[in-house]
Biopython code that builds the backbone (N, CA, C, O; Angstrom):
import numpy as np
from Bio.PDB.StructureBuilder import StructureBuilder

atoms = [
    (1, "UNK", "N", (1.114, -17.867, 1.085)),
    (1, "UNK", "CA", (0.109, -16.848, 0.920)),
    (1, "UNK", "C", (0.568, -15.839, -0.121)),
    (1, "UNK", "O", (1.760, -15.569, -0.266)),
    (2, "UNK", "N", (-0.366, -15.307, -0.818)),
    (2, "UNK", "CA", (-0.087, -14.381, -1.915)),
    (2, "UNK", "C", (-0.180, -12.930, -1.425)),
    (2, "UNK", "O", (-1.228, -12.486, -0.957)),
    (3, "UNK", "N", (0.915, -12.217, -1.541)),
    (3, "UNK", "CA", (0.955, -10.799, -1.179)),
    (3, "UNK", "C", (1.338, -9.963, -2.393)),
    (3, "UNK", "O", (2.051, -8.969, -2.259)),
    (4, "UNK", "N", (0.879, -10.347, -3.558)),
    (4, "UNK", "CA", (1.273, -9.665, -4.790)),
    (4, "UNK", "C", (0.844, -8.203, -4.824)),
    (4, "UNK", "O", (1.495, -7.380, -5.468)),
    (5, "UNK", "N", (-0.254, -7.872, -4.130)),
    (5, "UNK", "CA", (-0.679, -6.473, -4.125)),
    (5, "UNK", "C", (0.323, -5.594, -3.373)),
    (5, "UNK", "O", (0.453, -4.409, -3.678)),
    (6, "UNK", "N", (1.032, -6.164, -2.390)),
    (6, "UNK", "CA", (2.070, -5.398, -1.706)),
    (6, "UNK", "C", (3.221, -5.099, -2.645)),
    (6, "UNK", "O", (3.737, -3.982, -2.665)),
    (7, "UNK", "N", (3.621, -6.082, -3.414)),
    (7, "UNK", "CA", (4.707, -5.882, -4.376)),
    (7, "UNK", "C", (4.318, -4.815, -5.386)),
    (7, "UNK", "O", (5.111, -3.926, -5.696)),
    (8, "UNK", "N", (3.107, -4.904, -5.894)),
    (8, "UNK", "CA", (2.617, -3.913, -6.859)),
    (8, "UNK", "C", (2.558, -2.533, -6.225)),
    (8, "UNK", "O", (2.932, -1.546, -6.858)),
    (9, "UNK", "N", (2.094, -2.449, -4.985)),
    (9, "UNK", "CA", (2.005, -1.159, -4.302)),
    (9, "UNK", "C", (3.391, -0.537, -4.131)),
    (9, "UNK", "O", (3.562, 0.662, -4.353)),
    (10, "UNK", "N", (4.372, -1.335, -3.742)),
    (10, "UNK", "CA", (5.725, -0.803, -3.592)),
    (10, "UNK", "C", (6.295, -0.351, -4.934)),
    (10, "UNK", "O", (6.995, 0.660, -4.999)),
    (11, "UNK", "N", (6.005, -1.085, -5.996)),
    (11, "UNK", "CA", (6.447, -0.665, -7.327)),
    (11, "UNK", "C", (5.819, 0.677, -7.701)),
    (11, "UNK", "O", (6.488, 1.545, -8.262)),
    (12, "UNK", "N", (4.546, 0.844, -7.391)),
    (12, "UNK", "CA", (3.856, 2.093, -7.699)),
    (12, "UNK", "C", (4.409, 3.254, -6.878)),
    (12, "UNK", "O", (4.567, 4.360, -7.396)),
    (13, "UNK", "N", (4.702, 3.011, -5.608)),
    (13, "UNK", "CA", (5.271, 4.068, -4.770)),
    (13, "UNK", "C", (6.660, 4.453, -5.276)),
    (13, "UNK", "O", (7.003, 5.634, -5.307)),
    (14, "UNK", "N", (7.445, 3.480, -5.666)),
    (14, "UNK", "CA", (8.765, 3.764, -6.216)),
    (14, "UNK", "C", (8.638, 4.601, -7.493)),
    (14, "UNK", "O", (9.354, 5.584, -7.687)),
    (15, "UNK", "N", (7.708, 4.185, -8.353)),
    (15, "UNK", "CA", (7.467, 4.937, -9.590)),
    (15, "UNK", "C", (7.058, 6.370, -9.265)),
    (15, "UNK", "O", (7.551, 7.318, -9.876)),
    (16, "UNK", "N", (6.149, 6.518, -8.295)),
    (16, "UNK", "CA", (5.712, 7.852, -7.891)),
    (16, "UNK", "C", (6.850, 8.699, -7.354)),
    (16, "UNK", "O", (6.922, 9.896, -7.635)),
    (17, "UNK", "N", (7.735, 8.092, -6.586)),
    (17, "UNK", "CA", (8.882, 8.824, -6.042)),
    (17, "UNK", "C", (9.820, 9.284, -7.157)),
    (17, "UNK", "O", (10.351, 10.394, -7.109)),
    (18, "UNK", "N", (10.020, 8.434, -8.150)),
    (18, "UNK", "CA", (10.902, 8.792, -9.258)),
    (18, "UNK", "C", (10.293, 9.909, -10.110)),
    (18, "UNK", "O", (11.022, 10.713, -10.692)),
    (19, "UNK", "N", (8.981, 9.961, -10.183)),
    (19, "UNK", "CA", (8.303, 10.968, -11.010)),
    (19, "UNK", "C", (8.015, 12.266, -10.266)),
    (19, "UNK", "O", (7.655, 13.262, -10.893)),
    (20, "UNK", "N", (8.163, 12.275, -8.959)),
    (20, "UNK", "CA", (7.624, 13.350, -8.141)),
    (20, "UNK", "C", (8.029, 14.748, -8.605)),
    (20, "UNK", "O", (7.175, 15.631, -8.689)),
    (21, "UNK", "N", (9.292, 14.969, -8.905)),
    (21, "UNK", "CA", (9.741, 16.306, -9.307)),
    (21, "UNK", "C", (9.633, 16.547, -10.801)),
    (21, "UNK", "O", (9.624, 17.694, -11.247)),
    (22, "UNK", "N", (9.550, 15.475, -11.576)),
    (22, "UNK", "CA", (9.486, 15.610, -13.029)),
    (22, "UNK", "C", (8.045, 15.747, -13.500)),
    (22, "UNK", "O", (7.739, 16.599, -14.334)),
    (23, "UNK", "N", (7.164, 14.914, -12.969)),
    (23, "UNK", "CA", (5.765, 14.871, -13.404)),
    (23, "UNK", "C", (4.892, 14.624, -12.169)),
    (23, "UNK", "O", (4.463, 13.500, -11.911)),
    (24, "UNK", "N", (4.643, 15.681, -11.427)),
    (24, "UNK", "CA", (3.977, 15.573, -10.139)),
    (24, "UNK", "C", (2.597, 14.937, -10.225)),
    (24, "UNK", "O", (2.226, 14.165, -9.341)),
    (25, "UNK", "N", (1.838, 15.238, -11.251)),
    (25, "UNK", "CA", (0.477, 14.686, -11.364)),
    (25, "UNK", "C", (0.491, 13.167, -11.544)),
    (25, "UNK", "O", (-0.284, 12.460, -10.899)),
    (26, "UNK", "N", (1.363, 12.665, -12.414)),
    (26, "UNK", "CA", (1.460, 11.215, -12.602)),
    (26, "UNK", "C", (2.042, 10.532, -11.367)),
    (26, "UNK", "O", (1.718, 9.380, -11.080)),
    (27, "UNK", "N", (2.896, 11.238, -10.642)),
    (27, "UNK", "CA", (3.425, 10.689, -9.386)),
    (27, "UNK", "C", (2.285, 10.494, -8.390)),
    (27, "UNK", "O", (2.201, 9.460, -7.728)),
    (28, "UNK", "N", (1.419, 11.482, -8.288)),
    (28, "UNK", "CA", (0.279, 11.381, -7.365)),
    (28, "UNK", "C", (-0.671, 10.260, -7.767)),
    (28, "UNK", "O", (-1.236, 9.584, -6.907)),
    (29, "UNK", "N", (-0.848, 10.062, -9.065)),
    (29, "UNK", "CA", (-1.711, 8.983, -9.556)),
    (29, "UNK", "C", (-1.129, 7.625, -9.152)),
    (29, "UNK", "O", (-1.862, 6.749, -8.694)),
    (30, "UNK", "N", (0.173, 7.449, -9.317)),
    (30, "UNK", "CA", (0.819, 6.183, -8.961)),
    (30, "UNK", "C", (0.704, 5.928, -7.466)),
    (30, "UNK", "O", (0.407, 4.810, -7.047)),
    (31, "UNK", "N", (0.935, 6.951, -6.665)),
    (31, "UNK", "CA", (0.843, 6.787, -5.213)),
    (31, "UNK", "C", (-0.592, 6.503, -4.793)),
    (31, "UNK", "O", (-0.821, 5.706, -3.883)),
    (32, "UNK", "N", (-1.552, 7.136, -5.435)),
    (32, "UNK", "CA", (-2.970, 6.880, -5.125)),
    (32, "UNK", "C", (-3.334, 5.426, -5.433)),
    (32, "UNK", "O", (-4.084, 4.806, -4.679)),
    (33, "UNK", "N", (-2.816, 4.881, -6.522)),
    (33, "UNK", "CA", (-3.065, 3.474, -6.854)),
    (33, "UNK", "C", (-2.498, 2.551, -5.778)),
    (33, "UNK", "O", (-3.127, 1.561, -5.405)),
    (34, "UNK", "N", (-1.306, 2.881, -5.283)),
    (34, "UNK", "CA", (-0.704, 2.091, -4.204)),
    (34, "UNK", "C", (-1.559, 2.166, -2.943)),
    (34, "UNK", "O", (-1.782, 1.155, -2.277)),
    (35, "UNK", "N", (-2.034, 3.357, -2.619)),
    (35, "UNK", "CA", (-2.904, 3.519, -1.452)),
    (35, "UNK", "C", (-4.182, 2.705, -1.594)),
    (35, "UNK", "O", (-4.661, 2.113, -0.626)),
    (36, "UNK", "N", (-4.727, 2.678, -2.795)),
    (36, "UNK", "CA", (-5.938, 1.883, -3.042)),
    (36, "UNK", "C", (-5.679, 0.399, -2.797)),
    (36, "UNK", "O", (-6.533, -0.300, -2.253)),
    (37, "UNK", "N", (-4.511, -0.078, -3.196)),
    (37, "UNK", "CA", (-4.157, -1.483, -2.955)),
    (37, "UNK", "C", (-4.040, -1.764, -1.456)),
    (37, "UNK", "O", (-4.568, -2.763, -0.968)),
    (38, "UNK", "N", (-3.353, -0.887, -0.729)),
    (38, "UNK", "CA", (-3.208, -1.084, 0.715)),
    (38, "UNK", "C", (-4.547, -1.000, 1.430)),
    (38, "UNK", "O", (-4.796, -1.755, 2.370)),
    (39, "UNK", "N", (-5.413, -0.083, 0.993)),
    (39, "UNK", "CA", (-6.733, 0.028, 1.607)),
    (39, "UNK", "C", (-7.568, -1.220, 1.331)),
    (39, "UNK", "O", (-8.361, -1.635, 2.176)),
    (40, "UNK", "N", (-7.396, -1.816, 0.163)),
    (40, "UNK", "CA", (-8.077, -3.063, -0.158)),
    (40, "UNK", "C", (-7.648, -4.191, 0.764)),
    (40, "UNK", "O", (-8.467, -5.009, 1.181)),
    (41, "UNK", "N", (-6.365, -4.230, 1.080)),
    (41, "UNK", "CA", (-5.845, -5.233, 2.008)),
    (41, "UNK", "C", (-6.458, -5.037, 3.390)),
    (41, "UNK", "O", (-6.792, -6.008, 4.068)),
    (42, "UNK", "N", (-6.603, -3.796, 3.799)),
    (42, "UNK", "CA", (-7.151, -3.516, 5.131)),
    (42, "UNK", "C", (-8.584, -4.019, 5.284)),
    (42, "UNK", "O", (-9.026, -4.294, 6.400)),
    (43, "UNK", "N", (-9.303, -4.139, 4.194)),
    (43, "UNK", "CA", (-10.672, -4.661, 4.261)),
    (43, "UNK", "C", (-10.698, -6.140, 4.650)),
    (43, "UNK", "O", (-11.712, -6.638, 5.138)),
    (44, "UNK", "N", (-9.580, -6.840, 4.433)),
    (44, "UNK", "CA", (-9.474, -8.260, 4.774)),
    (44, "UNK", "C", (-8.903, -8.486, 6.172)),
    (44, "UNK", "O", (-8.741, -9.630, 6.596)),
    (45, "UNK", "N", (-8.603, -7.425, 6.876)),
    (45, "UNK", "CA", (-7.917, -7.513, 8.158)),
    (45, "UNK", "C", (-8.668, -8.378, 9.167)),
    (45, "UNK", "O", (-9.874, -8.231, 9.365)),
    (46, "UNK", "N", (-7.923, -9.282, 9.798)),
    (46, "UNK", "CA", (-8.461, -10.134, 10.867)),
    (46, "UNK", "C", (-7.432, -10.112, 12.001)),
    (46, "UNK", "O", (-6.480, -10.893, 12.008)),
    (47, "UNK", "N", (-7.637, -9.219, 12.939)),
    (47, "UNK", "CA", (-6.655, -8.993, 13.993)),
    (47, "UNK", "C", (-6.582, -10.120, 15.016)),
    (47, "UNK", "O", (-5.588, -10.229, 15.734)),
    (48, "UNK", "N", (-7.594, -10.944, 15.097)),
    (48, "UNK", "CA", (-7.620, -11.994, 16.111)),
    (48, "UNK", "C", (-7.071, -13.325, 15.622)),
    (48, "UNK", "O", (-6.773, -14.199, 16.436)),
    (49, "UNK", "N", (-6.930, -13.498, 14.323)),
    (49, "UNK", "CA", (-6.460, -14.762, 13.751)),
    (49, "UNK", "C", (-5.010, -14.608, 13.289)),
    (49, "UNK", "O", (-4.745, -13.957, 12.278)),
    (50, "UNK", "N", (-4.074, -15.206, 14.028)),
    (50, "UNK", "CA", (-2.652, -15.085, 13.692)),
    (50, "UNK", "C", (-2.293, -15.752, 12.372)),
    (50, "UNK", "O", (-1.272, -15.416, 11.772)),
    (51, "UNK", "N", (-3.116, -16.693, 11.909)),
    (51, "UNK", "CA", (-2.835, -17.398, 10.658)),
    (51, "UNK", "C", (-3.553, -16.774, 9.459)),
    (51, "UNK", "O", (-3.431, -17.263, 8.336)),
    (52, "UNK", "N", (-4.290, -15.710, 9.698)),
    (52, "UNK", "CA", (-4.992, -15.027, 8.608)),
    (52, "UNK", "C", (-3.976, -14.397, 7.663)),
    (52, "UNK", "O", (-2.872, -14.042, 8.075)),
    (53, "UNK", "N", (-4.347, -14.264, 6.422)),
    (53, "UNK", "CA", (-3.458, -13.639, 5.440)),
    (53, "UNK", "C", (-3.158, -12.198, 5.846)),
    (53, "UNK", "O", (-2.020, -11.740, 5.737)),
    (54, "UNK", "N", (-4.169, -11.495, 6.307)),
    (54, "UNK", "CA", (-3.991, -10.114, 6.764)),
    (54, "UNK", "C", (-4.225, -10.110, 8.279)),
    (54, "UNK", "O", (-5.300, -9.757, 8.762)),
    (55, "UNK", "N", (-3.191, -10.511, 9.001)),
    (55, "UNK", "CA", (-3.273, -10.567, 10.460)),
    (55, "UNK", "C", (-2.871, -9.211, 11.051)),
    (55, "UNK", "O", (-2.799, -8.218, 10.327)),
    (56, "UNK", "N", (-2.612, -9.166, 12.345)),
    (56, "UNK", "CA", (-2.305, -7.887, 12.981)),
    (56, "UNK", "C", (-1.015, -7.262, 12.461)),
    (56, "UNK", "O", (-0.945, -6.040, 12.334)),
    (57, "UNK", "N", (0.006, -8.058, 12.155)),
    (57, "UNK", "CA", (1.275, -7.514, 11.659)),
    (57, "UNK", "C", (1.125, -6.920, 10.261)),
    (57, "UNK", "O", (1.643, -5.840, 9.977)),
    (58, "UNK", "N", (0.423, -7.622, 9.405)),
    (58, "UNK", "CA", (0.205, -7.138, 8.041)),
    (58, "UNK", "C", (-0.681, -5.896, 8.071)),
    (58, "UNK", "O", (-0.471, -4.964, 7.295)),
    (59, "UNK", "N", (-1.660, -5.880, 8.954)),
    (59, "UNK", "CA", (-2.540, -4.724, 9.106)),
    (59, "UNK", "C", (-1.743, -3.501, 9.549)),
    (59, "UNK", "O", (-1.935, -2.403, 9.025)),
    (60, "UNK", "N", (-0.852, -3.695, 10.515)),
    (60, "UNK", "CA", (-0.020, -2.573, 10.977)),
    (60, "UNK", "C", (0.842, -2.028, 9.838)),
    (60, "UNK", "O", (0.977, -0.813, 9.688)),
    (61, "UNK", "N", (1.418, -2.914, 9.045)),
    (61, "UNK", "CA", (2.265, -2.479, 7.930)),
    (61, "UNK", "C", (1.447, -1.696, 6.899)),
    (61, "UNK", "O", (1.899, -0.666, 6.399)),
    (62, "UNK", "N", (0.264, -2.177, 6.586)),
    (62, "UNK", "CA", (-0.579, -1.489, 5.605)),
    (62, "UNK", "C", (-1.018, -0.119, 6.124)),
    (62, "UNK", "O", (-1.025, 0.855, 5.373)),
    (63, "UNK", "N", (-1.378, -0.043, 7.387)),
    (63, "UNK", "CA", (-1.771, 1.254, 7.971)),
    (63, "UNK", "C", (-0.590, 2.221, 7.990)),
    (63, "UNK", "O", (-0.752, 3.407, 7.701)),
    (64, "UNK", "N", (0.577, 1.727, 8.323)),
    (64, "UNK", "CA", (1.787, 2.561, 8.334)),
    (64, "UNK", "C", (2.062, 3.110, 6.937)),
    (64, "UNK", "O", (2.339, 4.299, 6.776)),
    (65, "UNK", "N", (1.986, 2.241, 5.927)),
    (65, "UNK", "CA", (2.228, 2.677, 4.559)),
    (65, "UNK", "C", (1.210, 3.723, 4.125)),
    (65, "UNK", "O", (1.567, 4.711, 3.485)),
    (66, "UNK", "N", (-0.037, 3.511, 4.466)),
    (66, "UNK", "CA", (-1.070, 4.506, 4.130)),
    (66, "UNK", "C", (-0.761, 5.838, 4.797)),
    (66, "UNK", "O", (-0.875, 6.891, 4.170)),
    (67, "UNK", "N", (-0.372, 5.796, 6.063)),
    (67, "UNK", "CA", (-0.068, 7.029, 6.790)),
    (67, "UNK", "C", (1.115, 7.773, 6.152)),
    (67, "UNK", "O", (1.114, 9.002, 6.094)),
    (68, "UNK", "N", (2.099, 7.046, 5.686)),
    (68, "UNK", "CA", (3.270, 7.673, 5.067)),
    (68, "UNK", "C", (2.960, 8.364, 3.746)),
    (68, "UNK", "O", (3.509, 9.424, 3.445)),
    (69, "UNK", "N", (2.076, 7.755, 2.962)),
    (69, "UNK", "CA", (1.942, 8.202, 1.579)),
    (69, "UNK", "C", (0.673, 8.988, 1.269)),
    (69, "UNK", "O", (0.457, 9.365, 0.118)),
    (70, "UNK", "N", (-0.165, 9.242, 2.258)),
    (70, "UNK", "CA", (-1.285, 10.147, 1.980)),
    (70, "UNK", "C", (-0.722, 11.529, 1.723)),
    (70, "UNK", "O", (0.047, 12.055, 2.528)),
    (71, "UNK", "N", (-1.109, 12.121, 0.594)),
    (71, "UNK", "CA", (-0.606, 13.461, 0.279)),
    (71, "UNK", "C", (-1.683, 14.326, -0.315)),
    (71, "UNK", "O", (-1.434, 15.487, -0.640)),
]
sb = StructureBuilder()
sb.init_structure("model")
sb.init_model(0)
sb.init_chain("A")
sb.init_seg("    ")
for serial, (resi, resn, name, xyz) in enumerate(atoms, 1):
    if name == "N":
        sb.init_residue(resn, " ", resi, " ")
    sb.init_atom(name, np.array(xyz, "f"), 0.0, 1.0, " ", f" {name:<3s}", serial, name[0])
structure = sb.get_structure()
């Protein structure tokens, strides 16, 4: 299964963290892009199907990440 949006989201969050004190506005933009990716994944959530690409475990991880990085 392809989880490339997770990799991209983590790269964006890392970029945002590195920029946070130097360029706060661009840091927020990078983090917002990551949040958009995680929110997109949540639209595919299927909590009842364990074999779904976005099953209950992946859904929990995406919700956790969103909760951490909303600013």
